[in-house]
C-alpha positions in Angstrom: -45.5 176.6 324.1 -46.6 173.9 321.9 -46.1 176.4 319.0 -42.4 176.5 320.3 -42.0 172.5 320.9 -43.2 171.8 317.1 -40.7 174.4 316.3 -38.2 172.3 318.0 -39.4 168.9 316.5 -39.0 170.3 312.8 -35.6 171.7 313.7 -34.7 168.4 314.9 -35.9 166.6 312.1 -34.1 168.9 309.6 -30.9 168.2 311.4 -31.7 164.6 311.4 -32.2 164.7 307.6 -29.6 167.0 307.0 -27.0 164.2 308.5 -28.3 161.2 307.0 -29.0 162.4 303.1 -25.1 163.1 302.7 -24.1 159.8 303.9 -26.6 158.0 301.9 -25.8 159.6 298.7 -22.0 159.1 299.4 -22.7 155.2 299.7 -24.9 155.5 296.5 -21.8 156.9 294.8 -19.6 154.0 295.4 -18.5 152.6 292.4 -18.5 148.6 292.7 -15.7 146.9 291.2 -14.4 143.2 291.6 -11.0 142.4 292.2 -9.2 139.1 291.6 -6.4 138.0 293.9 -5.0 134.2 293.7 -5.4 133.6 297.7 -6.4 135.8 301.2 -2.7 135.8 301.5 0.0 138.6 303.1 1.0 138.7 299.2 -2.3 140.5 298.8 -2.2 142.6 302.2 -2.6 146.0 300.5 -5.9 144.7 298.8 -7.7 143.5 301.8 -6.3 146.1 304.1 -7.8 148.8 301.6 -11.1 147.1 301.9 -11.1 146.3 305.6 -9.4 149.7 306.7 -12.0 151.7 304.3 -9.1 153.2 301.8 -11.5 151.9 299.1 -14.8 153.6 300.1 -12.7 156.7 300.9 -12.0 157.3 297.4 -15.7 156.1 296.1 -15.3 152.3 295.7 -17.2 149.4 296.7 -14.7 146.5 296.5 -15.5 142.8 296.2 -12.3 140.7 296.3 -12.5 137.4 294.8 -10.2 134.3 295.1 -9.3 133.2 291.5 -6.8 130.8 290.0 -4.3 133.1 288.1 -4.9 131.3 284.9 -8.3 132.4 284.8 -7.7 136.2 285.1 -6.9 137.2 281.7 -10.1 135.8 280.6 -12.5 136.9 283.3 -11.2 140.6 282.8 -11.7 140.5 279.2 -15.0 139.1 279.5 -15.9 141.4 282.1 -16.4 139.3 285.2 -13.8 141.1 286.9 -12.6 145.0 286.7 -8.7 144.6 288.4 -6.5 141.9 289.2 -3.6 142.0 291.7 -1.4 139.3 290.1 0.8 141.5 288.3 2.9 138.3 287.1 -0.3 137.0 285.5 -1.1 140.4 283.7 2.2 140.6 282.3 2.0 136.9 280.5 -1.5 138.2 279.3 -0.3 140.9 277.8 3.0 139.3 276.3 0.4 136.8 274.5 -1.6 139.3 272.9 -4.5 140.1 275.5 -5.6 143.7 275.7 -4.4 144.3 279.5 -1.9 146.3 281.2 0.1 146.6 284.5 -1.1 149.7 286.0 0.9 149.9 289.0 3.3 147.8 291.7 2.7 147.3 295.1 6.0 145.3 295.9 9.5 145.5 294.4 10.0 141.8 294.2 8.3 138.3 295.6 8.5 137.3 299.1 9.1 133.6 298.2 12.1 132.3 300.0 13.9 128.9 300.0 13.2 127.0 302.8 14.9 123.7 303.8 14.7 121.0 306.1 16.9 121.8 309.5 19.5 118.9 308.2 20.6 121.1 305.1 22.7 123.8 305.7 23.1 125.6 301.9 21.9 125.4 298.4 25.1 122.9 297.6 23.8 120.1 299.9 20.3 120.7 298.1 22.2 118.3 295.2 19.9 114.9 294.6 17.0 116.6 296.7 13.5 117.6 296.0 12.2 120.6 295.7 8.2 121.4 295.7 7.5 124.5 293.8 4.1 125.8 291.5 5.6 124.9 287.8 5.8 128.3 286.0 4.7 130.3 289.0 6.7 132.9 290.5 7.9 130.4 293.2 9.3 128.3 290.7 11.2 131.0 289.0 12.7 132.0 292.4 13.7 128.6 293.5 15.5 127.8 289.9 17.4 131.1 290.5 18.4 130.6 294.0 19.4 127.1 292.8 21.6 128.4 290.3 23.5 131.2 292.3 23.9 128.5 294.3 26.5 126.9 292.0 24.1 124.2 291.1 22.8 122.9 287.9 19.3 122.7 288.0 19.5 118.9 287.0 21.1 118.1 289.9 17.8 118.9 291.9 14.1 117.2 291.3 11.6 120.0 291.2 7.7 118.8 292.0 4.7 120.3 290.9 2.9 121.1 294.4 -0.1 123.8 295.1 0.8 127.1 297.2 3.0 127.7 300.2 0.0 126.3 302.3 0.0 123.2 300.4 4.1 122.9 300.6 4.9 123.7 304.0 3.2 120.9 305.6 4.9 118.7 302.8 8.2 119.9 304.4 7.0 119.0 307.9 6.0 115.4 306.8 9.6 115.2 305.1 7.7 114.5 301.7 10.1 117.3 300.0 13.6 118.2 301.0 12.8 122.1 300.1 10.5 124.7 299.1 10.0 128.2 298.2 7.7 129.8 300.7 5.7 133.3 301.0 4.7 135.4 303.9 4.3 134.2 306.5 5.0 130.7 306.0 9.2 131.2 306.0 8.7 133.5 309.2 7.0 130.4 311.0 9.3 127.8 309.3 12.4 129.6 310.8 11.0 129.8 314.2 10.6 125.8 313.8 14.0 125.2 312.9 14.2 125.3 309.2 16.9 126.5 307.1 16.2 129.7 305.1 18.8 129.2 302.1 18.1 132.7 300.3 15.1 135.0 299.0 14.1 136.6 296.0 14.6 140.1 297.9 18.3 139.4 298.0 18.8 138.8 294.6 16.4 140.3 292.0 13.2 142.4 291.6 10.3 140.9 290.2 6.9 142.0 289.5 4.6 139.9 291.5 1.6 142.2 292.9 0.0 145.4 291.5 -3.0 146.7 289.8 -3.7 145.1 286.4 -6.9 145.6 284.2 -7.9 146.1 280.5 -7.1 148.7 278.1 -10.8 149.0 277.5 -11.2 150.5 281.4 -8.0 152.1 281.3 -9.4 154.3 277.9 -12.8 154.6 278.7 -13.1 154.4 282.6 -9.6 156.4 283.6 -11.0 157.9 286.6 -12.1 154.7 288.3 -8.7 153.3 287.8 -7.2 156.2 289.3 -9.4 155.7 292.4 -8.0 152.3 292.9 -4.4 154.0 292.9 -5.3 156.6 295.0 -6.7 153.8 297.2 -3.7 151.6 296.8 -1.2 154.6 297.6 -3.0 155.4 300.8 -2.9 151.8 301.9 0.6 151.0 301.3 1.4 154.5 303.4 -0.7 153.0 305.9 1.2 149.5 306.2 4.3 151.4 305.7 4.1 154.2 308.8 1.4 152.7 311.0 3.1 149.4 312.8 0.8 149.9 315.9 -2.3 149.5 313.8 -1.0 147.0 311.1 0.7 144.3 313.5 -2.9 143.8 315.5 -4.7 143.8 312.0 -2.1 141.2 310.7 -2.9 138.8 313.9 -6.7 139.1 313.6 -7.1 138.9 310.3 -4.6 136.4 309.5 -4.4 134.7 312.5 -0.7 135.2 313.3 1.1 135.4 316.5 2.1 138.9 317.3 6.1 138.1 316.9 5.2 136.5 313.5 2.9 139.5 312.5 5.7 142.1 313.7 8.3 140.1 311.4 6.1 140.1 308.5 5.3 143.7 308.6 8.9 144.6 308.8 9.9 142.3 305.7 6.6 143.5 303.7 7.8 147.1 304.6 10.9 147.0 303.2 9.7 145.8 299.9 6.9 148.4 299.2 6.8 150.7 296.5 5.7 153.5 297.9 4.7 155.7 294.8 3.6 152.5 293.2 5.3 153.1 289.8 5.6 149.9 288.1 9.5 149.3 287.9 11.3 148.7 284.8 13.5 146.5 286.0 10.9 144.5 287.9 8.7 144.2 284.9 12.0 143.1 282.6 12.2 140.1 285.2 9.2 138.8 284.1 9.9 139.3 280.5 13.2 137.3 281.1 11.0 134.6 282.9 8.6 134.3 280.1 11.7 134.1 277.1 10.5 137.7 275.8 13.5 139.9 277.2 13.3 142.3 273.9 9.3 143.1 274.7 9.0 146.6 274.7 7.8 147.5 278.1 4.6 149.5 276.8 3.5 146.0 275.5 3.2 144.8 279.6 2.8 148.2 281.0 0.6 151.9 281.3 2.2 154.1 283.9 0.3 157.1 282.8 -2.5 156.4 285.7 0.1 156.5 288.7 2.1 159.5 286.9 -1.2 162.0 286.8 -2.5 160.7 290.5 1.2 161.6 291.7 1.2 164.7 289.9 -2.3 165.4 291.1 -1.0 164.7 294.8 2.1 167.4 294.6 
């Protein structure tokens, strides 16, 4: 009887070890990467969701996400302080200036930015002589100026003032310090519910590279498999966002502290802009080149699409 009990004890121990060792090895094999985003915002939903929902870990990545001002990201990548940046427009500007960085993929086909005005302003024409707050030189600034021109006004008809992100500009609009401003998700959804007027959106008029994976040419050449892991996780995350509304909306509510109706509408807007195969869209990249005054620059100076193409071929 004692011999049988001992045998059972050893058998149980072996089973426990057999269960624990693979998990321990899997944890040990995770590659640690540092990812820069400009903020904890819905614009970078795929990054936050990939970490929180386990898509990075599924593909062997342990991700540390760091909020970093966009102008600092290029230098941080070159110095090896971060591995990836999801601000595609920042990566574009860096590569245009000669930095050895490239856009590898795109999450979204354009910016979320929507021009929001006080309730008394019903059209672009009524902004004449008014004040629009933007972050000078950023995507929201470009979108606002484009919408103003498309609305029939000269840029000199409007006063542009420099201000922080949507979380700063929305309160300024509420206090009457400004007359209009381009807001991102979920701010323009909330603004609409509060009676402000939406005068136009980037999604209505143009494709523009704003969110996607960017990294150094060194990493693309020397750590290609790691970059492919990042793209695989991105593809899985985008598919989850696109197809699993019943899971995504509660995630948005909890992670970004949104009301259910705001989360649901934000999800619908985000889903419509997803680039499902994550390929860098030529037109979206060209918009950034035009914005920076370099329309004739070859796309390969800014983009390396070979990683995404390899991953997609492997998945067929």
